[in-house]
C-alpha positions as CSV (number, residue, x, y, z in Angstrom):
1,M,54.6,-29.2,51.1
2,P,52.6,-26.4,49.3
3,I,49.0,-26.8,49.9
4,G,47.0,-25.3,47.1
5,G,49.6,-22.0,46.8
6,I,50.0,-22.1,50.6
7,S,52.9,-23.6,52.3
8,W,52.5,-25.0,55.8
9,E,55.5,-26.2,56.6
10,G,57.1,-22.3,57.6
11,E,59.8,-22.1,54.3
12,E,59.8,-18.3,53.5
13,K,59.1,-17.5,50.0
14,P,61.8,-15.0,48.0
15,G,58.7,-12.2,48.2
16,D,59.8,-12.1,51.4
17,E,62.8,-10.8,51.4
18,V,61.7,-8.3,49.1
19,E,59.7,-6.8,51.5
20,K,62.2,-7.4,54.0
21,S,64.8,-4.9,52.0
22,Q,62.5,-2.8,51.1
23,A,61.9,-2.2,54.7
24,E,65.3,-2.1,56.0
25,K,65.8,0.9,53.3
26,A,62.7,2.6,55.1
27,G,64.1,2.3,58.1
28,Q,61.1,0.8,59.4
29,P,60.3,-2.9,61.1
30,H,59.7,-5.4,58.8
31,K,55.5,-6.4,58.7
32,K,54.2,-8.8,57.0
33,A,51.3,-8.6,54.6
34,P,47.9,-9.3,56.2
35,H,47.1,-12.5,54.2
36,K,50.6,-13.8,55.1
37,R,50.1,-12.8,58.9
38,A,46.4,-14.6,59.1
39,I,48.4,-17.6,57.1
40,S,51.4,-17.9,59.9
41,Y,48.5,-17.5,62.4
42,L,46.6,-20.8,61.1
43,Q,50.0,-22.6,60.4
44,D,50.7,-21.6,64.3
45,K,47.3,-23.2,65.4
46,K,47.7,-26.4,63.4
47,E,50.9,-27.3,64.6
48,K,49.7,-26.9,68.3
49,V,47.2,-29.0,67.4
50,E,49.2,-31.5,66.0
51,K,51.0,-31.8,68.9
52,L,48.4,-32.1,71.2
53,K,47.1,-34.7,68.8
54,S,50.2,-36.2,69.1
55,K,51.4,-36.8,72.7
56,Y,47.5,-37.3,74.0
57,M,45.1,-39.2,71.3
58,P,47.8,-41.3,69.4
59,G,47.0,-43.8,66.6
60,L,43.3,-44.3,65.9
61,I,41.8,-42.0,68.4
62,G,43.9,-38.8,67.3
63,E,42.5,-39.9,63.7
64,I,38.9,-39.4,64.5
65,F,39.8,-36.6,66.4
66,S,40.8,-35.1,63.7
67,F,37.7,-36.2,61.7
68,L,35.7,-34.7,64.3
69,F,37.3,-31.5,64.5
70,A,36.7,-31.3,60.4
71,L,33.1,-31.9,60.8
72,L,33.4,-29.1,63.6
73,L,35.4,-26.9,61.1
74,A,32.8,-27.7,57.6
75,Y,30.1,-26.7,60.4
76,L,31.4,-23.7,61.8
77,F,32.4,-22.5,58.2
78,I,28.5,-23.3,56.4
79,Q,27.2,-21.0,59.2
80,G,29.6,-18.2,59.3
81,L,28.6,-18.6,55.1
82,G,24.9,-18.3,56.3
83,Y,25.7,-15.4,58.3
84,I,27.1,-13.8,55.7
85,L,25.2,-14.2,52.8
86,N,21.6,-14.1,54.8
87,T,20.2,-17.7,54.6
88,G,20.0,-20.4,56.8
89,S,20.8,-22.4,53.9
90,P,23.9,-21.1,51.5
91,L,25.1,-24.2,49.9
92,V,22.3,-26.4,48.4
93,V,23.3,-29.9,46.3
94,V,21.2,-30.4,42.9
95,E,19.2,-33.6,43.4
96,S,17.3,-34.5,40.5
97,E,17.1,-33.5,36.3
98,S,15.0,-30.6,36.5
99,M,17.8,-27.8,36.0
100,V,19.5,-29.6,34.1
101,H,18.6,-28.5,30.1
102,E,17.9,-31.4,27.7
103,G,16.7,-30.7,24.2
104,A,14.7,-27.8,23.3
105,W,13.8,-26.1,27.5
106,E,13.4,-22.8,26.0
107,T,10.7,-23.8,23.5
108,W,7.8,-23.3,26.6
109,H,9.2,-19.8,27.6
110,E,9.6,-18.7,24.5
111,G,5.7,-19.6,23.6
112,L,4.9,-17.2,27.0
113,G,6.6,-14.4,25.4
114,L,10.1,-14.9,27.9
115,A,13.2,-14.1,27.0
116,P,15.2,-17.5,28.0
117,E,18.8,-16.0,26.5
118,D,19.0,-13.3,29.6
119,Y,17.9,-15.6,32.2
120,A,20.5,-16.5,35.1
121,F,22.2,-19.9,34.9
122,G,21.7,-20.2,30.8
123,G,23.6,-23.4,30.7
124,G,21.3,-25.1,33.4
125,M,21.7,-27.0,36.2
126,G,23.5,-30.6,37.2
127,I,22.9,-33.1,39.5
128,G,25.7,-32.9,42.0
129,D,25.9,-29.1,41.1
130,I,26.5,-27.2,44.5
131,I,24.7,-23.7,44.4
132,L,25.8,-21.1,46.6
133,V,22.7,-19.5,47.6
134,K,22.3,-15.8,48.9
135,G,19.1,-14.3,51.2
136,D,18.4,-12.2,48.7
137,D,15.3,-9.0,48.8
138,T,12.4,-10.5,47.5
139,D,11.7,-7.5,45.8
140,D,14.8,-7.9,43.6
141,I,14.1,-11.1,42.7
142,V,13.0,-11.1,38.3
143,V,11.6,-13.5,36.1
144,G,14.4,-15.9,34.9
145,D,16.5,-15.7,38.7
146,V,16.6,-19.2,40.0
147,I,15.5,-19.6,43.3
148,V,15.3,-22.2,46.6
149,Y,12.0,-22.2,48.0
150,T,10.2,-24.3,50.6
151,K,7.8,-26.3,49.1
152,L,3.8,-26.2,49.9
153,E,1.8,-28.6,48.4
154,C,-1.8,-27.5,47.7
155,D,-3.4,-30.5,49.8
156,R,-1.3,-29.9,52.9
157,L,-1.1,-26.5,55.1
158,A,2.5,-28.1,56.4
159,G,5.9,-27.0,54.3
160,G,8.2,-29.3,53.0
161,E,11.3,-29.9,50.8
162,A,13.4,-27.4,49.5
163,I,13.2,-27.0,45.5
164,I,15.6,-24.7,43.4
165,H,13.6,-24.2,40.5
166,R,13.6,-21.2,38.2
167,V,10.7,-17.9,38.4
168,V,8.8,-17.5,35.7
169,G,6.1,-15.3,36.7
170,I,5.4,-13.1,39.7
171,V,2.4,-11.5,41.9
172,D,2.4,-8.5,43.4
173,V,-0.3,-7.9,45.8
174,K,-0.2,-4.5,47.4
175,G,-3.7,-4.2,49.0
176,G,-6.4,-4.5,46.6
177,I,-4.1,-3.7,43.7
178,V,-2.8,-7.1,41.7
179,E,0.2,-7.0,39.3
180,T,1.7,-9.5,37.6
181,S,4.9,-10.0,35.2
182,G,6.0,-13.2,33.0
183,A,3.8,-16.3,33.0
184,V,1.3,-15.6,35.3
185,S,-2.4,-14.1,34.7
186,Y,-4.8,-12.6,37.4
187,E,-8.5,-12.2,36.6
188,D,-11.6,-11.8,38.2
189,G,-9.7,-12.3,41.6
190,V,-8.5,-15.6,40.4
191,V,-4.6,-16.4,39.8
192,K,-3.6,-18.8,37.2
193,T,-0.6,-20.4,35.4
194,P,0.0,-21.4,31.8
195,C,-1.4,-25.1,32.1
196,N,-4.5,-23.2,33.6
197,S,-5.0,-20.3,30.8
198,G,-6.8,-22.2,28.4
199,A,-10.1,-22.0,27.3
200,G,-12.4,-23.8,29.4
201,D,-10.1,-24.2,32.0
202,D,-11.7,-23.0,35.2
203,L,-8.8,-24.2,37.9
204,G,-7.4,-21.2,39.4
205,Y,-6.1,-20.3,42.5
206,S,-8.3,-17.8,44.3
207,L,-6.4,-14.7,45.7
208,A,-9.0,-14.8,48.9
209,E,-8.0,-18.1,49.5
210,I,-4.3,-17.6,48.7
211,K,-4.9,-14.4,52.0
212,E,-6.9,-17.1,54.0
213,R,-4.7,-20.0,53.6
214,F,-1.4,-17.7,54.3
215,S,-3.1,-15.9,57.4
216,D,-4.3,-19.4,59.1
217,P,-3.3,-19.0,62.6
218,Q,-3.3,-22.4,63.4
219,V,-0.2,-22.9,61.3
220,P,3.2,-21.6,63.2
221,L,4.9,-21.8,59.3
222,F,2.7,-19.2,58.4
223,R,2.6,-16.8,61.7
224,D,4.4,-14.2,60.1
225,F,3.5,-14.1,56.5
226,E,2.3,-10.4,55.2
227,T,-1.5,-11.4,53.1
228,D,-2.1,-7.1,52.1
229,D,1.7,-6.7,51.0
230,F,3.6,-9.3,49.6
231,R,4.6,-11.3,46.4
232,L,4.1,-14.8,45.5
233,F,6.2,-16.8,43.1
234,I,5.3,-18.7,40.0
235,T,8.5,-21.3,39.2
236,K,9.4,-24.0,36.7
237,G,12.0,-26.6,36.3
238,D,13.6,-25.8,33.0
239,N,13.3,-29.9,32.3
240,N,9.7,-30.2,33.5
241,K,7.0,-29.9,31.0
242,R,5.2,-27.8,33.4
243,E,5.3,-24.9,36.1
244,D,5.2,-26.1,39.3
245,Q,2.4,-24.9,40.3
246,C,0.0,-26.2,37.6
247,L,-3.0,-27.5,39.2
248,R,-4.2,-30.9,37.7
249,A,-7.6,-30.7,39.9
250,E,-8.8,-28.4,43.0
251,D,-6.4,-28.8,45.4
252,K,-3.8,-30.9,43.1
253,C,-1.0,-29.4,41.9
254,E,2.3,-30.3,40.2
255,I,4.7,-29.7,42.5
256,S,4.2,-26.3,44.8
257,Y,1.7,-24.1,46.1
258,P,2.5,-20.5,44.5
259,V,5.3,-19.8,46.6
260,H,5.0,-16.8,49.0
261,E,8.2,-14.4,49.5
262,N,8.6,-15.8,52.9
263,M,9.4,-19.1,51.9
264,V,11.8,-18.1,49.6
265,I,15.0,-19.7,51.0
266,G,17.3,-17.4,48.7
267,R,18.6,-16.9,45.0
268,A,21.1,-18.6,43.3
269,K,24.1,-17.1,42.7
270,V,27.1,-19.3,41.7
271,D,27.1,-23.2,40.4
272,V,29.5,-25.2,41.5
273,P,29.5,-28.6,39.1
274,Y,29.6,-32.1,40.4
275,L,31.1,-31.2,44.2
276,G,27.6,-32.1,45.7
277,Y,28.6,-35.8,44.6
278,V,30.2,-36.0,48.0
279,K,27.5,-35.7,49.7
280,L,24.6,-37.7,47.7
281,G,27.0,-40.5,47.5
282,L,27.3,-40.6,51.2
283,V,23.7,-40.0,51.4
284,C,22.5,-42.5,48.8
285,G,24.6,-45.1,50.1
286,F,23.4,-44.8,54.2
287,N,20.0,-44.8,52.5
288,Y,20.6,-47.7,50.4
289,L,22.2,-49.8,53.8
290,T,19.0,-48.9,55.7
291,G,16.5,-49.9,53.4
292,N,15.3,-46.6,52.3
293,A,17.2,-46.2,48.7
294,C,13.8,-45.7,47.1
295,D,12.9,-42.7,49.4
296,S,15.3,-40.8,48.1
297,R,16.7,-39.1,44.8
298,C,20.1,-41.3,44.4
299,W,20.7,-42.9,41.0
300,W,18.1,-45.2,40.8
301,G,14.2,-44.7,39.8
302,A,11.5,-46.2,42.4
303,N,10.5,-48.9,39.5
304,H,14.1,-50.0,39.8
305,P,14.4,-53.7,40.4
306,R,16.6,-52.7,43.6
307,C,13.8,-51.3,44.7
308,D,11.7,-53.9,45.0
309,A,14.1,-55.7,47.0
310,L,14.4,-53.4,49.2
311,N,10.6,-53.2,50.0
312,G,10.9,-56.4,51.6
313,W,13.8,-55.7,53.9
């Protein structure tokens, strides 16, 4: 039966006859096209696996073997894809509504002189979307790009979960020279994001403290971080009211400390809608059964009555 336009049953296509006749007229032996040779190779391996399974692992054992073999192939595929795309996380599932476009999401950006009409992924990203991520050179990242980065809370030294948000500001540090672009400013040795740029607001990130933090030898995460020539990224979820680095109080930021270039996992390249619900369904189902449903982003919030009931498990 043809699957996705590829036949696994060994029937000969009409195009094969044309290739044969052309090869015979030229007096040359017939050779299949490279993609057809690849299909034949995969078909042969598939038939051998099926024979081994039916001979040595009939019934339920065979089905379990097929399932485990499929998991192995999926793992190898992701590892290979990560190698090709130069990142440890080539596929990321959107788990929250922070990149969903609702209402006038672009107003925040336009008010700061940015141009959201030129952004990548101008249609936003929905829960359950799978994002293809590429480990691009961080020097190529510009305001408006969507990146995946490792979250770093302001009051912690260790790294946290992966966040997929849009770059809204960039700070380039080259020795004693500091340049900014987008929604971020630098003055008197302090980096300020939009929510802390108002009159009378003295909250900001001291560049000296940033360098000191990222050069702490006691933190394995920062071991190879450059602190003399590097980039910092200011990020924001399109559906969020404030940027991730907004300081609500001393050492208390909205989501994450300014993103050092070494904390960038990659840049979003392709958005495949809904396919990630398979993973979310499995994770949420497992968490529900184990009583950890409200510790993860599923289809219910922490205030849902179900969470109160689960807290007593």
